[in-house]
DRENNUKOL-390901 format. One record per residue (C-alpha): x, y negated, z. Coordinates in steps of 0.05 Angstrom, whole numbers, plus 5000, padded with zeros to 4 digits. Example, Ala and Ser with C-alpha at 12.3 -4.5 7.8 and 13.67 -1.06 7.14 Angstrom:
BEGIN
524650905156;527350215143;
! end
This chain:
BEGIN
500550035003;503049264979;503748725028;500148184994;501547655039;509647905032;508547834957;505447164965;510346935021;505346715069;503846935145;497547355158;493646755185;494546315126;488445875103;484545875039;487645245014;495345555030;493546144991;491145764934;497645304929;502245904935;498946224883;499745654836;506445564853;509546264846;505346404785;508145874745;515446054770;514046794748;511146704690;513847134633;514246504580;516646014630;522246294676;530046554659;528347204698;528347874664;522748104629;521448614668;522948304738;518247774713;512348184688;512148594750;513248024801;507247634762;502348284770;503948314844;502547574841;494547604809;493548314846;495247994911;490947254903;484547684873;484448014942;486447514990;482246904957;476147374964;474447335040;470848065035;475648395007;481648045049;477348255109;477748975089;484948975066;487348675132;483449275168;487749745129;493849305138;492949265212;492550105211;498250205168;502949775208;500450125271;501950765255;509050545227;509950235301;507850835328;512751285284;518850945313;516650655379;512651245407;515251805448;512052315413;509952275333;504452615289;509252635236;510853405214;515053595159;511854185119;515354875118;517555285073;513855835045;516356515025;512456914973;514857684950;514157844876;514058394839;515658404764;517059024721;523659024680;518859184615;516158494621;523158184622;525958604567;519958984526;525659114478;530659364523;533858704514;535858784440;532258144411;536857544422;531357044399;525557224447;523056764496;527956584554;521656374595;516356874631;509756504672;507056894723;500256604766;501156654838;495856554899;497556434964;495355955028;499055355041;497654655078;494954115031;492853445045;485653335074;482052955024;476752775067;481452245108;487352295061;491952525107;490851985161;486552455207;480851945216;473851905195;473951475130;471550765155;473850905232;480650545265;486650825291;487550305357;493950235404;493450545464;491649995518;495050455567;501950485555;501849925498;503950415437;510650665473;507151385494;510151325562;507751035622;511650955690;509651305746;508350865807;510251405860;516651625832;518150995790;519751505734;517551545653;511752055648;507952185584;501151765576;495552215585;490651745543;494451845482;498352455495;504752065479;503251875407;502251125423;495451035383;488151365389;484351655332;477651365354;473751945310;478252475279;476552785214;471053245215;474553695162;481453735189;479953635257;484853035262;490853415231;491353115172;491453745131;487754405118;490055075101;487555365030;488955874983;492955564927;494155824856;499255634807;502755814745;510155924753;515055834704;521656294710;528056314666;528457024652;536356974668;534956844742;530257474746;534657944780;532758394834;533358074906;534157344874;530856754916;528056244875;525955534900;520555094874;520154434911;514054144938;510554754931;510354955003;505754635058;504553905056;507253485115;502553265164;502252445175;506952255115;512052875132;515853155077;512853775032;515854485040;518554844984;515955464958;521256074960;519956684911;523357274933;524157684863;522958434864;524758834803;520759434785;525859874749;524460314684;522561054698;527761384661;525162184661;518661804649;521661474589;525662114562;519062544571;515562054525;520962074475;521162814471;513862844470;514062364408;519062714376;515863404381;509663044345;513262824290;515863574285;509363824284;506763414231;512463554184;511164324197;503864224190;503463674131;498663124131;491463334141;489562794077;493162864017;488562323983;491761833936;488061303988;491961644041;498061624010;497661003975;498461213909;495260933845;491161223787;497161413747;499761923806;493062213828;494562863834;495563393903;502563523923;504964233922;507964653972;506664294032;503664614094;505465154140;504365694082;509365384039;514265334086;514665964114;514366234035;520165844022;523966084083;523066744057;525166633987;531466294011;533366854052;531067373995;536166913951;541066943997;541867734001;542467743923;549367443933;
! end
């Protein structure tokens, strides 16, 4: 969220006339056609100035903006000053993924021009930002206020021991969420099932490898960093015995076809044209046995 008062170089309690005068001054200074600044700096600054003036010059918009700005500053102060922080970094998620060797090298790795990327759709449970409160932990339209018991420090002085104790009113956070978000119960995030299509480089897909996908882990609470997804690769090997058996079975089928001959010797099946429309002779088991008998008989003559 942009600080419009900082953009217009004004205090938060600036009067309407002061806002108007400052806008005209800065708009003229940063107008792209009337200054010596670089084009990108001038244009971006000019856009920000106009955006800030549109909000602060409208009383209703300014009131809503001031409320949001106050809440953000309150949270920011609590992050640095309070004894406890609501910020929680998201954790990494470990996921086991089994991929068969056939998926990686369907042709045994002989085709060097094959696609080097493989995609796998995975589903797992992770923390995501609460959509109802946008990660703030409060019901929309409600406020987070500074704890009046500890003044935002999260600590109070025990009058009996003169030692610092955790403030019981705010639990040490320094602020109080008046109405917690009903969806996330004030935690800023919720657990949900998440589906994503991951892309892998086939060269990285080796048994036991760990592949990291950034920011696909748990979402951090109250502005904490998001964790990573770590995929543990498990390659299922090709069953060589089954492969040899299948190959042997295929060879036997080919041999059987050669011995028994084709069932269909028609031109349509063989692809012959009308000029070759004839029946092939000496095909089938009977002819084969006859040829073997004749060959043996001829050998005896010599």
